[in-house]
MARRO-698416 format. One line per 5 residues: their letters; for each residue z, x, y of N, C-alpha, C. Coordinates in steps of 0.001 Angstrom, whole numbers, plus 524288, in hexadecimal, padded with zeros to 5 digits. Atoms other than C-alpha are relative to their C-alpha. Example, Ala and Ser with C-alpha at 12.3 -4.5 7.8 and 13.67 -1.06 7.14 Angstrom:
as> 80000:8037A:7FB5A:81E78:8300C:7EE6C:80000:80384:804B0  7FFC4:7FCCC:7FB5A:81BE4:83566:7FBDC:802DA:7FCFE:80442
This chain:
mlsqk> 7FFF3:803B8:7FB29:80021:7FF86:80003:7FF3D:8031F:80500  8005B:7FCBD:7FAF2:7FC40:80567:80D9C:8042F:7FE27:80350  7FB77:80050:7FB49:80716:807C2:817A2:7FF0B:7FCD5:80451  80059:80238:7FB3D:80986:7FFB0:82381:7FDCD:803A7:803BA  801CB:7FB40:7FB8F:8080C:80C6B:82ACC:7F994:8001D:7FFBB
fyktm> 805D7:7FEE5:800C5:7F9DC:80D4F:825A0:7FCD9:7FB31:8040D  8031D:804EB:7FCB8:7F5A5:8002C:82AD8:80135:8002B:805FA  8004A:80051:7FB83:7FC14:8020F:836E4:7FD5A:8046C:8029A  8020E:7FB1D:7FD55:7F5B7:80F4C:83A24:7F95F:7FE8A:7FFF7  805DA:80039:800CB:7E784:80A21:835B4:7FEDE:7FC86:804FF
ssleq> 8020D:802FF:7FB40:7DF3C:805ED:84082:7FE19:7FA7F:7FEE2  802B0:804D1:800A5:7DBE1:7F767:8425C:7FA82:7FFEC:80086  80763:80038:8005A:7CD19:7FB49:844D8:7FEF4:800C8:7FB21  80181:7FF3B:804F1:7CBC3:7FFBC:837B3:80176:7FAF0:7FD7B  7FEBD:80513:802DB:7D2A8:7F30A:8329C:7FCA5:7FC12:801DF
diasl> 80486:80503:7FE38:7C99E:7EA1C:83B8A:7FB17:800FC:7FE15  804BF:7FF2F:80232:7BE61:7F0F7:836A7:80037:7FEFD:7F984  8001F:80279:80590:7C245:7EEAD:82879:7FFD3:7FA4A:7FFC0  800AF:80555:7FFDC:7C48B:7E0E9:82B8B:7FAC2:7FD6A:80135  80504:80218:7FE57:7B76C:7DE9E:831BB:7FC81:801A3:7FB4E
lrqkg> 803D7:7FDED:80505:7AFFB:7E639:8264A:800FC:7FC55:7FBFD  7FEF1:80423:80439:7B6DE:7DDC3:81D0D:7FEBD:7FA72:800BD  80186:805C8:7FE2A:7B4B9:7D09B:82431:7FAD2:80078:7FFAE  805FD:80036:80011:7A6F5:7D3CE:8258E:7FCCD:80250:7FB98  801F3:7FDA2:80535:7A4BD:7D9E0:81818:7FC1B:80422:80074
ltlgv> 8042C:7FC23:7FE36:79E3B:7E5C9:81D84:80271:80524:7FD57  7FE4A:7FA3C:80263:79F4F:7F409:817AF:7FEB4:80301:804C4  80004:7FC6A:7FC3E:7A0AE:80001:81FB9:7FF6E:80528:7FE16  7FFC9:7FA03:801A9:79D03:80E68:81F1D:8007F:80290:80527  7FF5C:7FCB9:7FC48:79E03:81960:8289E:7FDB0:8050B:7FF3B
vesat> 80227:7FA07:7FFCD:795FC:825E1:82B84:801BB:80315:8046D  7FD48:7FBB1:7FB1C:79D9D:83044:83388:7FE75:80550:8003E  801EB:7F9AE:7FED6:79A3F:83D1A:839DD:804D4:80171:8033D  7FBAE:7FD6F:7FCB1:7A348:8409C:84468:80486:7FE56:7FE56  7F96B:80284:800F7:7AF1C:837EE:84092:80176:80247:7F9F3
gglis> 7FEAF:7FD79:80488:7AE5C:83EE4:832A9:8039A:7FD12:7FBE3  7FD15:8032D:80466:7B359:8337E:82B36:804E2:7FCE8:80130  7FB7B:801C9:7FD05:7BD84:82EB3:834D5:7FF4B:7F9B6:7FFE1  80086:80564:7FFCD:7B7ED:820ED:83649:80078:7FDE8:7F9EB  7FEB1:80291:80558:7B78C:81EF4:826E8:8054E:800C1:7FE6D
hritn> 7FB53:7FF46:80266:7C525:8245E:825DA:80345:7FB30:8038C  7FDE6:80438:7FDFE:7C8F3:81A5B:82F93:7FFEE:7FA8A:7FDC3  801E8:80470:80370:7C1AB:80FA4:827DF:803E4:7FE9D:7FC3F  7FDF0:8006E:803EC:7C7D2:81291:81C0B:80634:800D4:7FF6C  7F97E:80145:7FF93:7D641:81262:82081:80129:7FACE:7FFC0
vpgss> 7FE89:80621:80133:7D4E6:80405:81F33:7FFB9:7FF24:7FA36  7FEF3:80132:80469:7DA6A:7FF4A:81243:7FBB6:7FC23:7FD8B  80410:80527:8008C:7CF77:7F79A:80ACD:7FA3E:801C0:801EE  80472:7FEB8:7FD21:7C45C:7FF4A:81226:7FB0D:8003B:7FC94  8048B:7FF7E:803DE:7BCA3:80051:80576:7FCF9:7FB21:7FFC0
dyyqg> 801E4:80539:8003E:7BA1A:7F22F:806FF:7FA1C:7FFA5:80322  8051B:80031:7FBA0:7AF68:7F455:81302:7FE2B:8055D:8005A  80155:7FAB0:7FDC1:7AF71:80421:8142E:7FCB9:8023A:7FAC3  802BB:7FD7B:8057D:7A4C6:80A50:80B1D:7FFAC:805CF:8006A  7FF0C:7FB99:7FF94:7A634:8176D:81028:7FD27:80295:8054C
sitay> 80282:7FD8A:7FC30:7A0F4:82297:8189E:7FC68:804D3:7FEAD  802EC:7FB8C:8007B:79926:82E8C:81AFB:80150:80281:80521  7FE13:7FBFE:7FBB0:79D8D:83A21:823B7:7FA6B:80377:80009  8043F:7FDD3:7FEE0:79090:83E6C:82913:7FFB7:803F0:80410  7FE4A:7FBF3:7FBCE:79513:84A7B:83085:7FBD9:80389:801FF
snevk> 8040E:7FC88:7FECD:78906:8528C:82F4F:7FAC4:7FC34:800FE  805DB:8038E:7FF73:77A34:84DDA:8343D:7FE3E:80089:7FA21  80253:801EE:804CE:77674:85117:82638:8019C:7FAFF:7FBB0  7FE3D:80386:802E7:77F52:84786:82030:7FEB7:7FB4E:801F7  80284:80547:7FD82:77B9E:83CD3:82A2E:7F9DD:7FF25:7FE8A
vrmvg> 80485:8010C:8016D:76E3C:83F06:826DB:7FEAB:7FED8:7FA19  7FF74:7FF2F:80592:76F56:8417D:817B7:802D3:7FADF:7FDA3  7FD29:80323:80192:77961:837D0:814ED:80037:7FB79:801F6  7FFFA:803EE:7FDE3:77953:82E36:81EC1:7FB17:7FCB1:80281  804DA:801D6:7FF02:76BFB:82CA4:822EC:7FDCD:800A2:80673
vkeet> 801C0:7FE4B:7FA88:76ABB:83140:83133:7FBC8:802E8:800EC  8048F:7FD16:8009F:75D94:835EC:83460:800E5:804B9:8030D  7FF43:7FBA6:7FD39:75C33:843F9:83818:7FDE5:7FFD1:80511  802E5:80137:7FAE7:75367:83FD0:8430B:803A0:7FEA1:8042A  7FC9E:8035C:7FCF7:75DAC:8374D:84901:80465:804AA:80215
irkyg> 7FC99:7FB4B:7FDC0:7674E:84326:8499F:7FDC0:80478:80277  8034B:7FD3F:7FD0F:75CC9:84C16:84EB0:7FFC5:7FF12:804A5  800C3:8019E:7FAAF:759B6:843D1:85951:80431:7FECD:80397  7FBFA:80234:7FCC1:76629:83DE7:85CCA:8060F:80331:80039  7FAFA:7FCC9:800CE:77117:84730:857EE:802BC:7FD00:7FB88
avssq> 7FCA9:80341:802FB:77A9D:843D2:84DED:80439:7FC3C:80243  7FC56:803A8:7FD1B:783E2:83EEC:85797:7FC8B:7FD5F:80413  80250:8041B:7FD79:77CCA:83325:85BE9:7FF60:7FAE9:7FEA3  80024:80551:80318:77B16:82463:85A78:7FC7B:7FF1B:7FC35  80429:800B1:803CA:76E90:8259D:85309:80206:801FF:7FA98
vaeem> 7FDEF:7FD30:804B4:77535:82EEE:848E4:804BC:7FBA2:7FDBC  7FC88:80431:801B5:7815D:82508:84917:7FE82:7FB34:7FCA4  80293:805FE:801D9:77909:8190C:8465E:7FE0E:8015E:7FAAE  802C3:7FF22:8051B:771F6:81F74:83B9E:803E5:8014D:7FC00  7FAF7:7FF80:802C5:77F79:82433:835BA:80182:7FBBF:7FDAE
aqggr> 7FE77:80501:80154:78362:816B5:8356A:7FC9A:7FCE8:7FC1E  8048E:801F2:80364:776D4:8115F:82FB1:7FF6F:801D3:7FB27  7FFF6:7FD6D:804C4:775D2:81B2B:82535:8046D:7FF6D:7FD82  7FB4F:80101:803A2:78414:819DB:82189:8004F:7FA04:7FE12  7FF4C:8054B:80234:78288:80B5C:82081:7FD12:7FFC3:7FBB1
kvlav> 8041A:8012B:80561:776C7:80CB2:81665:802D5:803F3:7FC0F  7FE32:7FD49:8046E:77D5A:818B5:80EA8:805FA:7FD60:7FE49  7FA22:80236:80132:78BFD:81213:80EA0:7FF81:7FAFA:7FDEC  80064:805FD:80160:785C5:80443:80BD5:803E3:7FCAE:80260  7FC2A:802E2:7FC5A:78E5A:7FE45:816B5:7FE2D:7FC5D:8036F
dicla> 8020D:8030C:7FAC6:78CA9:7F32D:82057:8003D:801E8:804EC  7FF85:7FCF5:7FA4F:7914C:7FBCB:82BF4:80166:804D0:7FEB5  7FDE6:7FA54:80120:79212:80A23:82CE4:8014A:80181:806CE  7FE36:7FCD0:7FB21:79878:811A8:83845:7FE94:80515:7FEEB  800E9:7FA8D:7FFA4:79433:81F13:83BE9:80232:801FE:80598
dtgia> 7FE62:7FC6D:7FAA5:7984C:82A37:845D2:7FE0E:80505:7FFB3  8024F:7FA58:7FEC0:791D3:835DE:84B48:802CD:801FA:8048C  7FD30:7FE11:7FB2F:7989C:83DF7:855BC:8017B:8066A:80008  7FE0C:7FA40:7FE71:79E5B:84AA4:85BBA:80508:7FFAD:8011A  7FAA8:80095:7FF35:7ABC3:84A15:85920:80362:8057C:80318
gpgga> 7FEEA:7FBE5:7FCFD:7AD09:857C7:85FCA:80383:803CC:7FC24  80035:7FF04:7FA0A:7B1EC:8615C:863F5:7FA47:8026B:80145  805D6:7FCED:7FF80:7A3C0:8685F:8619F:7FC52:7FB5A:7FF98  80532:803C6:801D3:79665:861D8:85FA6:7FE84:7FC91:804CA  801E8:8037A:7FC2E:7953B:85BFF:86D22:7FA84:802F3:802D1
kpekp> 80561:7FEF6:7FCB3:787D3:85C94:87509:80123:7FCE4:80561  7FFFB:8028D:7FAE9:7863A:858FF:883AB:7FFDE:7FA68:7FF0E  801A8:804EF:7FFF9:78096:84C37:88001:803C9:7FD81:7FB42  7FC88:801D1:803FD:789DC:84A96:874B0:80579:801D8:7FF43  7FB10:7FD58:7FF99:797EA:84D2F:87796:80493:7FEF8:7FB78
vglff> 7FC46:8010B:8046A:7A378:84EE9:86EC3:802E0:7FAC5:80100  7FDEE:805DB:80003:7A8BF:8414D:86BAD:7FCD2:7FC3F:80077  803ED:803FB:7FFF0:79B93:83AA9:86B40:80013:7FEBC:7F926  80100:8024D:80492:79A6B:831B7:85F20:7FC6C:7FB5A:8011F  8030E:80515:8010F:79116:82763:85A5F:8014F:7FDD7:7FAD8
iglah> 7FE07:80296:80443:795EB:81D62:851DC:7FB94:7FB7E:7FE56  804AE:803E2:8029B:78B37:815DF:84916:802A9:7FB2A:7FCFD  7FE4C:8045A:80321:78CAB:808E8:84341:7FAD8:7FD62:7FE59  804EA:80296:801CE:78235:802E0:83955:802A3:7FB5C:7FCA3  7FF88:804AA:802CA:782A6:7F513:833D4:7FAE0:7FD62:7FF5B
ssgsy> 804A5:8025E:8016E:777AE:7EBE4:82F6B:7FDA4:7FEDA:80481  8018E:80048:7FB5A:77680:7E801:83DA0:7FD26:8044C:802C8  8026D:7FAE0:7FC43:77242:7F4F3:84267:80396:804F8:7FFCD  7FBD7:7FBEF:7FFB0:77828:80227:845AC:80105:80198:80593  7FD20:7FF9E:7F956:77F41:80567:85222:80263:804BB:800D8
srkhi> 7FC97:7FB19:7FFBF:78523:81128:8582B:8037B:7FF6A:80514  7FC1E:7FF2F:7FB03:7903B:8140C:862F0:80138:80442:80204  7FEAB:7FAEA:7FDEC:7919F:81FCA:86B0F:80580:7FFA6:80267  7FACB:7FF98:7FE2B:79F5D:824EE:86D97:800FE:8055D:801F4  7FED3:7FA34:7FEC9:7A480:8312F:87555:80618:8004F:80083
fgsdr> 7F9D5:7FF9A:7FF86:7B2AA:83458:872B0:8018D:8062A:801AB  7FF59:7FA99:7FC79:7B8C7:83F61:87A6D:804C2:80229:7FEA3  7FAB3:7FE1A:8026B:7C33A:84506:87200:7FECA:804C7:7FC8E  800EC:7FC58:804A6:7C4B6:84ED7:866CD:7FCDD:7FECE:7FB56  8025E:80117:804D5:7BE6B:84F31:85A41:802F2:7FBB0:7FD8D
eqnkq> 7FD35:803FF:80203:7C94D:84718:85348:7FF3D:7FB16:80277  80043:80476:7FC11:7CA07:83DBD:85E36:7FA4B:7FE01:7FFCF  804B3:8026A:8001B:7BB19:83B85:85EF6:7FE6F:7FD41:7FB7B  80120:8026E:8054B:7BA0F:8389C:85110:80336:7FB7B:7FEC2  7FCBC:80548:8003D:7C503:82FCB:8514B:7FD6F:7FB2E:802E8
daaea> 801BD:8034C:7FC8F:7BF1A:82989:85D08:7FA78:7FD82:7FDB2  80465:800E0:801FF:7B2B8:82834:85592:7FFDA:7FCA3:7FD7B  7FE89:803EC:804F4:7B857:82120:84952:800E2:7FAD4:801EE  7FDFF:8052A:7FDA6:7BF0E:8179E:85266:7FCFC:7FD6C:802A7  803F4:8028D:7FE21:7B31F:81552:859A3:7FC73:7FC98:7FC2A
alswl> 80304:801FA:803B0:7AACD:8130F:84D82:8024E:7FAFC:7FCD7  7FC76:80488:801B8:7B5F5:80A20:847AE:80065:7FAAB:80309  80004:8036A:7FCCC:7B705:8022F:85349:7FAFC:7FD4C:8011F  8055A:80288:7FFBE:7A875:7FF98:85452:7FF49:7FCF9:7FA91  80172:802F0:8065A:7A749:7FB74:8460C:8040B:7FA06:800EF
keylt> 7FDD4:804A6:7FFAC:7B229:7F1B4:848B7:7FDFC:7FC6A:8042B  802E6:802C3:7FC61:7AB1B:7ED11:85515:7FB58:7FCE6:7FD49  80482:80050:80353:79F09:7EC34:84CEA:800DB:7FB5C:7FCDB  7FEB8:80473:80400:7A597:7E485:841AD:80187:7FB81:802C6  7FE18:804D2:7FD46:7AC9F:7DBC8:84A92:7FB0E:7FBF6:80269
glkqe> 80471:802C7:7FEBA:79F4A:7D77B:85048:7FC21:7FD12:7FCF2  803FA:801BF:803C1:7983F:7D52D:8441F:8008A:7FBD1:7FD5A  7FE92:8050E:80337:795CA:7C82F:83E3E:7FF5E:8016B:7FAFE  7FF7F:7FF07:8061D:797F9:7C624:8308C:7F9E9:80064:7FE92  804A5:80061:801FE:7890D:7C3C4:82DDD:7FCFB:8057D:80066
ekf> 8036D:7FB0D:7FE8F:784FC:7D0FC:83368:8013C:8047B:7FB22  7FF36:7FC5D:80352:78A9F:7D7E7:8276F:7FB58:80336:7FD53  80445:7FC32:80233:77D69:7DB80:82147:7FB77:8017F:8040C
């Protein structure tokens, strides 16, 4: 039996997502790059998450993004690995590979290195793919590596909750 302490420390965000996914009968997968598994960790902290969570791919290198997830090499060359286009392709590819209804993805520059003038430390793109389409959101977090990763995971999960809340039951497929 899980302790009361566990339930008090677990975020209601993850619990809300769990309830929404169960209520709508949807499955979820994640493809992570810069967050390195943090989104998946938070999702699987909810007891019974295997009811809706199918798994994840940590696609840290461009090679894995291309070979395992299906991101086009041309997309990475044209826009860079940290781009809205790559985030969307990661989510689309993850949705197929993981055979899920919804897939979240992230790509970003956690820091302290890796920045360019047009792509600062803390720049993240979150991707979301569903049968209704694929989308991305840009975020710039202004902290250290660990906090940027935490902020990106929070942003991804918050967007997922927002998306699920607005999703009508008949939009499952």
